[in-house]
C-alpha positions as CSV (number, residue, x, y, z in Angstrom):
1,M,87.7,215.1,88.5
2,T,84.1,217.0,89.1
3,E,84.0,220.2,90.7
4,P,83.4,220.1,94.6
5,V,79.9,221.9,94.0
6,V,78.6,221.8,90.4
7,F,75.8,224.6,89.2
8,E,73.6,224.3,86.9
9,E,71.4,226.9,85.6
10,L,67.6,224.6,84.3
11,P,65.8,226.5,82.1
12,A,61.9,226.7,83.2
13,A,59.1,227.8,81.1
14,E,59.8,231.0,82.2
15,G,62.9,232.0,83.6
16,K,65.5,229.4,85.3
17,V,65.8,227.7,88.0
18,G,69.6,227.5,89.6
19,R,70.7,224.2,90.5
20,I,73.7,223.2,93.4
21,T,75.1,220.1,93.7
22,L,77.1,219.3,96.6
23,S,79.5,216.8,94.8
24,V,82.6,215.2,96.9
25,A,80.1,212.0,97.5
26,A,83.4,210.4,99.0
27,T,83.5,212.4,102.2
28,L,79.8,212.7,102.4
29,N,79.9,216.1,100.5
30,S,81.3,217.9,103.6
31,L,82.3,221.7,102.8
32,T,85.6,222.7,102.6
33,L,86.7,226.3,102.8
34,E,86.7,226.4,99.0
35,M,83.3,225.0,98.7
36,V,82.1,227.9,101.2
37,D,83.6,230.7,98.9
38,Q,82.0,229.1,95.6
39,L,78.4,229.1,97.0
40,Q,78.9,232.4,98.4
41,E,79.8,233.5,95.2
42,K,77.6,232.1,93.1
43,L,74.5,232.8,95.5
44,N,75.6,236.7,95.8
45,A,75.4,236.1,91.8
46,W,72.0,234.5,91.4
47,S,70.8,236.9,93.8
48,T,71.1,239.9,91.4
49,D,70.3,237.6,88.0
50,D,66.4,238.3,87.4
51,S,66.5,235.0,85.2
52,I,67.1,232.9,88.0
53,A,63.8,232.5,90.1
54,A,64.8,229.3,92.5
55,V,67.4,227.9,93.9
56,F,67.3,223.9,94.1
57,I,70.2,222.5,96.5
58,E,71.4,218.9,96.5
59,G,73.9,216.6,97.6
60,A,75.5,213.9,95.1
61,G,75.3,210.1,96.0
62,E,72.4,208.5,98.3
63,K,74.4,208.3,101.3
64,A,74.5,212.6,102.7
65,F,72.9,215.3,102.1
66,C,76.2,217.1,103.6
67,A,78.1,215.8,106.4
68,G,79.2,218.8,107.6
69,G,82.6,220.6,107.5
70,D,85.9,219.4,107.3
71,V,86.8,218.6,110.3
72,Q,90.3,216.8,109.6
73,A,91.5,220.5,108.1
74,L,90.0,222.5,111.1
75,Y,92.0,220.4,113.4
76,K,95.1,220.3,111.3
77,S,95.1,224.4,111.9
78,A,94.3,224.2,115.4
79,V,97.2,222.0,116.0
80,E,99.9,223.6,113.5
81,Q,99.1,226.9,115.6
82,P,98.2,226.3,119.0
83,G,96.4,229.2,120.8
84,G,96.0,231.0,117.7
85,P,95.3,232.3,115.4
86,C,94.6,229.6,113.5
87,E,94.3,231.1,110.2
88,Y,92.6,228.7,108.2
89,A,89.9,227.5,110.8
90,E,89.0,231.3,111.8
91,A,88.5,231.9,108.1
92,F,86.4,228.7,107.4
93,F,84.3,229.5,109.9
94,T,83.5,233.7,109.1
95,R,83.0,232.7,105.7
96,E,80.9,229.7,106.6
97,Y,78.5,232.0,108.8
98,R,78.1,234.7,106.4
99,M,77.2,232.2,103.7
100,N,74.8,230.8,106.0
101,Y,73.6,234.4,106.5
102,T,73.0,234.9,102.9
103,L,71.0,231.8,103.0
104,H,68.6,232.5,106.1
105,T,68.0,236.4,104.4
106,Y,68.0,235.2,100.7
107,A,65.2,236.8,98.5
108,K,64.8,234.2,96.3
109,P,63.3,230.7,96.9
110,L,66.0,228.0,98.3
111,I,64.7,224.3,98.3
112,C,66.9,222.1,100.0
113,W,67.1,218.4,99.3
114,G,67.8,217.3,102.7
115,H,68.2,213.5,101.5
116,G,70.4,211.2,103.9
117,I,72.9,212.4,106.3
118,V,72.8,215.9,107.3
119,M,75.1,217.1,110.0
120,G,76.8,220.4,111.3
121,G,77.3,222.7,108.1
122,G,75.3,221.0,105.9
123,L,72.3,221.3,108.7
124,G,73.4,225.2,108.7
125,V,73.2,224.9,104.9
126,M,69.9,223.5,105.0
127,A,68.4,225.6,108.2
128,G,69.1,228.4,106.1
129,C,66.8,228.0,103.0
130,S,63.3,228.6,103.1
131,H,61.8,225.5,101.9
132,R,63.8,222.3,103.5
133,V,62.9,218.9,102.4
134,V,63.6,215.7,104.0
135,T,63.0,212.4,103.4
136,E,62.6,208.5,104.3
137,R,66.6,208.8,104.7
138,T,67.6,211.5,106.6
139,R,69.5,211.4,109.1
140,I,70.1,214.6,111.1
141,A,72.5,215.6,114.7
142,M,74.7,217.9,116.0
143,P,77.1,215.2,118.3
144,E,79.8,218.5,118.9
145,V,79.7,217.6,122.4
146,T,81.6,214.5,121.3
147,I,84.4,216.7,119.9
148,A,84.2,219.6,121.9
149,L,82.8,222.0,119.4
150,F,79.1,223.6,119.3
151,P,76.4,223.5,117.2
152,D,77.4,226.6,115.4
153,V,76.2,227.3,111.2
154,G,73.2,229.3,113.1
155,G,72.6,226.0,115.3
156,S,71.7,229.1,118.2
157,W,69.0,230.2,116.0
158,F,67.4,227.4,115.1
159,L,67.6,225.5,118.5
160,N,66.6,228.2,120.6
161,H,63.0,227.8,118.2
162,A,62.6,224.5,118.7
163,P,59.2,223.5,121.0
164,G,59.9,223.4,124.9
165,K,63.5,222.0,126.0
166,T,64.2,219.8,122.6
167,G,66.3,222.4,121.3
168,E,69.1,222.1,124.3
169,F,68.5,218.4,124.4
170,L,69.8,217.7,121.1
171,A,72.7,220.1,121.4
172,L,73.7,218.8,124.6
173,T,73.4,214.8,123.6
174,G,74.1,214.9,120.0
175,A,71.1,213.0,119.7
176,S,69.9,211.8,116.4
177,I,66.8,212.8,114.7
178,N,65.1,211.8,111.4
179,G,62.7,214.0,109.0
180,A,59.8,213.5,110.9
181,D,61.6,215.0,113.8
182,A,63.3,218.0,111.8
183,I,60.0,219.0,110.7
184,Y,58.8,218.9,114.4
185,I,61.3,220.8,116.3
186,G,61.4,223.5,112.6
187,I,64.4,223.0,110.5
188,A,62.3,221.4,107.7
189,D,58.7,222.1,106.1
190,R,57.8,218.9,104.6
191,F,58.5,215.5,104.1
192,I,58.9,214.4,101.0
193,A,59.8,210.5,99.8
194,S,62.9,210.6,98.0
195,E,61.6,208.6,94.8
196,H,59.9,211.7,93.8
197,K,63.1,214.1,93.4
198,D,63.1,214.1,89.6
199,A,59.4,214.7,89.7
200,V,60.1,217.6,91.7
201,I,62.9,219.2,89.7
202,A,61.0,218.6,86.5
203,G,57.6,220.8,88.5
204,L,60.2,223.4,89.2
205,C,61.1,223.4,85.6
206,Q,57.5,223.4,84.5
207,Q,56.6,226.7,86.4
208,Q,56.1,230.2,84.3
209,W,58.1,231.9,87.3
210,S,58.4,235.7,87.8
211,T,60.8,238.5,89.0
212,E,58.6,238.7,91.9
213,P,60.1,236.8,95.0
214,A,56.5,236.1,96.5
215,A,54.9,234.8,94.2
216,N,58.1,232.1,93.1
217,H,57.5,231.6,96.9
218,A,53.8,230.1,96.3
219,R,54.9,228.2,93.4
220,V,57.8,226.2,95.0
221,R,54.9,225.5,97.3
222,H,52.4,224.5,94.6
223,V,55.0,222.1,93.7
224,L,55.9,220.4,96.4
225,R,52.6,220.0,98.3
226,P,51.2,217.4,96.3
227,F,54.5,215.5,96.6
228,A,54.1,215.8,100.8
229,E,50.7,214.4,100.2
230,Q,51.5,211.5,98.3
231,S,54.2,211.1,100.7
232,I,52.8,210.5,104.3
233,S,52.8,207.0,104.5
234,A,56.3,207.2,103.7
235,S,57.2,209.3,106.8
236,P,58.8,207.5,109.8
237,A,57.9,207.7,113.2
238,G,59.8,211.3,114.9
239,Q,61.5,210.4,118.4
240,V,61.6,213.7,119.7
241,E,57.4,214.7,119.8
242,P,56.9,211.2,121.8
243,H,59.8,212.1,124.4
244,A,59.3,215.7,124.5
245,A,57.4,215.6,128.3
246,T,60.5,213.3,129.1
247,I,63.0,216.0,127.9
248,A,61.1,218.7,129.7
249,Q,61.6,216.8,132.9
250,L,65.1,216.2,132.3
251,L,65.8,219.8,131.5
252,D,64.3,221.3,134.9
253,G,67.5,221.2,136.8
254,D,68.8,224.0,139.4
255,D,71.5,224.3,137.0
256,I,73.6,222.8,134.1
257,H,75.4,220.7,136.3
258,D,72.4,219.0,137.7
259,I,70.6,218.9,134.1
260,I,73.6,216.9,132.9
261,D,73.4,214.9,136.3
262,K,70.2,214.2,135.3
263,I,70.5,213.4,131.8
264,T,73.6,211.0,132.1
265,S,72.2,209.0,135.3
266,Q,69.1,207.7,133.7
267,D,68.6,204.3,134.0
268,T,66.2,203.5,131.1
269,D,65.5,200.8,128.4
270,D,64.6,203.8,125.6
271,P,67.4,203.0,122.9
272,W,67.1,206.7,121.9
273,L,67.1,207.8,125.3
274,A,69.9,205.6,126.3
275,K,72.1,206.8,123.2
276,A,71.9,210.5,124.3
277,R,72.8,209.7,127.9
278,D,76.0,207.9,126.5
279,S,76.8,210.6,124.3
280,L,76.5,213.5,126.8
281,A,78.4,211.3,129.4
282,H,81.0,210.6,127.0
283,G,81.3,213.8,125.6
284,S,83.5,216.9,127.1
285,K,81.8,218.2,130.1
286,L,83.3,222.1,129.1
287,A,81.7,222.0,125.8
288,A,78.3,220.9,127.4
289,L,78.9,224.1,129.7
290,W,79.7,226.5,126.5
291,I,76.5,225.0,124.7
292,D,74.4,225.6,127.4
293,R,75.5,229.2,128.0
294,Q,75.7,229.9,124.1
295,L,72.2,229.1,123.6
296,W,71.4,231.0,127.3
297,E,72.7,234.5,125.7
298,T,71.2,234.0,122.5
299,R,68.0,232.9,123.1
300,H,66.7,236.7,122.4
301,A,69.5,237.1,120.0
302,G,68.6,238.4,116.0
303,L,70.2,236.5,112.9
304,A,73.0,238.8,112.9
305,E,74.0,238.9,116.5
306,I,74.0,234.5,116.8
307,F,76.6,234.6,114.0
308,Q,78.6,237.1,115.5
309,A,78.5,235.8,119.0
310,E,78.9,232.2,117.0
311,I,82.1,233.4,115.8
312,M,83.1,234.4,119.1
313,L,82.8,231.2,120.5
314,A,84.3,229.4,117.8
315,T,87.1,231.4,117.4
316,N,88.0,230.4,120.9
317,I,87.2,226.9,121.0
318,I,89.8,226.6,118.0
319,R,92.0,228.0,119.8
320,H,91.5,225.7,122.8
321,P,93.5,222.4,123.1
322,E,90.2,220.3,124.2
323,F,89.2,220.6,120.4
324,A,92.1,219.1,119.0
325,E,92.1,216.2,121.5
326,G,88.3,215.6,121.0
327,V,88.7,215.5,116.9
328,R,92.1,213.5,117.4
329,A,90.3,211.3,119.8
330,L,87.1,210.6,117.4
331,L,88.4,210.8,113.7
332,I,92.3,211.1,113.7
333,D,93.4,208.2,116.1
334,K,89.9,206.8,116.5
335,D,90.7,205.2,119.7
336,R,87.8,207.0,121.1
337,K,89.3,207.8,124.4
338,P,89.1,211.4,124.6
339,A,91.5,212.8,127.8
340,W,89.4,215.9,128.7
341,Q,90.7,218.4,131.1
342,Y,87.6,218.1,133.5
343,Q,86.4,214.8,134.3
344,A,83.1,216.8,135.7
345,S,81.6,219.8,134.6
346,R,81.6,221.1,138.4
347,D,85.3,221.3,138.3
348,V,85.2,223.8,135.2
349,P,86.5,227.4,136.6
350,T,83.6,229.7,136.2
351,A,86.7,232.5,134.6
352,L,87.7,229.6,132.3
353,L,84.3,229.5,130.7
354,D,84.2,233.3,130.7
355,Q,86.9,233.0,128.5
356,F,85.1,231.6,125.4
357,F,83.0,234.6,126.0
358,T,85.4,237.2,125.6
359,P,85.9,238.6,122.1
360,P,89.2,237.4,121.0
361,W,90.0,240.4,118.1
362,R,89.2,244.4,118.4
363,E,86.6,243.8,115.7
364,N,83.8,241.0,115.6
365,P,85.1,239.7,111.8
366,L,81.1,239.2,111.1
367,A,80.3,242.7,112.8
368,D,78.8,243.9,108.9
369,L,76.0,241.4,109.3
370,G,72.7,243.1,109.1
């Protein structure tokens, strides 16, 4: 059995390149607590190792970089300890967000090869890297509204920084996007055709790395740039930018209830918009409300504050039955018939929504960030 995360140190012309492979292709490289802890430990060690100049992160197989967190394990934790504390799930979120924060604040270049499916926890890893590469097979989505979660792992950061209203639209609808879209909304930096992967790694290993992070970031850009230029013709057409004006109109509601009405009542022949409409229509209305409120409350927040806010919301969600029901319907029984607590967003009591934004403990477990 291969380790779930494989770590290598590749010799370069000068210095070394750390290589991280998420190596559970059978589960689309979905993150477990063990994998999160291994990533944190190695990132910490390499951050102070002068021989490691840059880090390359990839997923095993051709299907996925990482399809998210191990949702079934989170479900098990939620149903075994209804009302909480849900020890495994809460430990997972806390340590995952800490690892995400480490990525976002890492001094050395982090190159993420975001090939195939990138969802949930995988998107959290990719978004936190300093050089984020997408390919012709990149498929990104944040469909948490369908299981009564929210786009976490820093989603409150990067979705609030997306152009116009596109971030909130993606959060509410779970709409699927490609590599071109990822670059447009700011969660990826370069499009490189997947056939160039080995050449990119070889290029990184030909570098005379220094111990100066700024100089090494420049070397990474120097390696990636020509492959991006060669790949222009392979890039797919984006979906988000062409729909930006429509998205702005749909999100121009008097309140979140009006916005949900606008999105779910669209009469459209556009397959991308129709799929987004149906996803929100069938998703948890309670989740749609906490997704909207989370983005609003964190719109001016710093990175540490973002993860502190996310762990509070995630902890409260995991202790509430709506999440377990969403996972049951989509991933456990797979009947796709969740019994949501509220059929309409206007039925959700304000006091209930407020509870999700109330600290469930005396001290935030991520209070030491920043």
